[in-house]
N, C-alpha and C positions, 0 to 999 in steps of 0.2 A: 775068296777069303772069308773066313767065318767071323762072327762077332767077337770071338775070343781073341782073335789076332789083331784087333784094332788098336791103334795107338791111344794111350790114356791121356792125351794132352788136351782133351775137350775142344777139339778143333771146331766143332759146331756151336759151342757155347759163346754167346755174344759177349759174355763177361770175361772170356779167357784172355790171357796176355800172350804176346809173341816174344817177350823178352825185352823189347825196346820201348814199346808203348802199350798203353791199355786201350782196348777197343771200346770200352763203355764210356761214352762221353757225357753221360748224365751224372756221374759221380764226381762232383767238384771238390769233395773233401780230400780225395786221394791224389791230388795234383802234386807231383814231386817238385820241390823247389830247386834242387841241384840236379845235374845230369850225371852224378857219380864222379869218381876220381878221374882226373885228366892226366894223360901221359904226354910226354914231349913228342912222341911219334904221332899223336892225334892232331897236332896243331902246327901251323906254319910259324915262321920265326917272329912275325909281327903280332900274332894272335895271343901270345902269352900275357902281355899287359892287359889286353881286353878281357881275357878269361879271368885274370886276377881281379879286375874291377867288377866283372859280372858275379864272381864268387863272393866278393865283399858285399855287393848289392843284395844278392840272394840271402846272405846271412843277416843283413840289416832288415830286410822285409819279412823274414821268416815268421816272426812273432807278431808283426804289426797288422797284417792284412787278414780280413775275415776269410774263411775257407771258400766263400762263394765268388771271390774275385779271381778273374782270369790272370793267373800269375805269369803265364807266357806272354800275355799282352803287356804286362808291366815290365817284364824283362826286355821286350822289344823296344818299348819306350825308353828304357834306361840305355839300351844299346845305341839308339839314335842320338840321345842326349850326350852320351860319351863320345860318339863320333864327331858331333858338331862342336862340343865344348871342351873336351878333355882327352882327346885321343893321342896326343903327342906330348911327351915331357920335354921341357926346355932343358938342355944339358947344363949341368952344374947347379941346377935349382930343383926345388920340389914343385915348381909351378907347371901346370899342364894347359895346353891350348888344343883346340880342335881344328876342324877344317873350315869352320865359320869365318875366321879372319882371312884364310886363304881364298875362300870364295869371294870375299869382299873386295879382293884386289881387282876383280873383273868389274868395271864400272856398271852400275845399275843392275845388270843381269845376275851377278854373283849374289848380291844381297836379296834379290827376289827369289832365287833358287833356295838360298839358306832359309828365308822366311817360309817358303812353301814346305820345305822339309820340317821345319819347326812346327808348322800347323798340324803335322801328323800326330804329334804328341797331344795336342789339344783335342783333335778329333777322336783319338783313341781314348782319351780321358772321358770325353762326353759319352762314348759308347759304353764305358765301364760304369757310368752313373755318377761321375763327379758333379758336385753341386754347381749351380749357375754362377754363384759368386766367385767360386774358385776358377771356373772356366773364364770368367771376365778378367780376373787377375792374370791368368795365364796368357790370354790374348793381349793384355797390356804389356806383359814382359816381351812377347814376340814383337809387338809394335815398336816398343822402345829399341829393341835389338835391331830391327830393320831400319828405323830412322837414324839411330846413332851410327850404325855400321855404314850407312850410305854417305856419310860426310867424307869428302876426299882426304886422303892421307891419315887423318886421325881416326877414321872409321875402323881401320884394321886394328888399331890399338884398343879402341872401344870394344870391338868384338872379342878381343882376347881377354878382356876383363869382365864384360857383361855376360854371365853364364845363364841366359834365359832358359835354355833347355834343361839344364841340370836343376834349376830352381823349379821349373814347371813339373818335372817328374816328382820332386820332393813335395810340391803342393798337392799333386794328385794322390800320392801315397798317403800323405797326412789326411786328406779328405776321405779317401776310401777307408782308412783305418778308423777314422772318427765316425764313420757312418754307422758302425755297430754300437757306438756309445750314445747316439742320438735317440 
């Protein structure tokens, strides 16, 4: 094959794209916020509500975060918070609960598992550079959630109302957005 017959796709270029993702990981400015249009054939029946929440979250943070912030990490944190705090809508209301109250039904271990998963958001926030004061507030939210949720019977109701993970993601985003103003 001669050099004139080669494909013009720049396959050897480290900055070339393959259509789905960019292979140059040093360029933080060009991180896409959305994954493009979603079609009903791309998702399962229960994923439409989650994708709607993710799209709304992406639109909310689009202008707030500096370009150096790992938006994929922020989206992962938001997905965990949604799963724990707001993944299921209560029929006939606009109120949402997550799996945190359901995990709390298992005495002791359920709240420990929920607290462990909640700590992911705090750890990811620390990795992203959230300030120590904000991290302490986030840890306080997780602690109150774990202690309040461990109360027999009333703990499940407390977990349904106390949205520590949602608040922690909001705290992290506000802190990261404010880092450029400092």
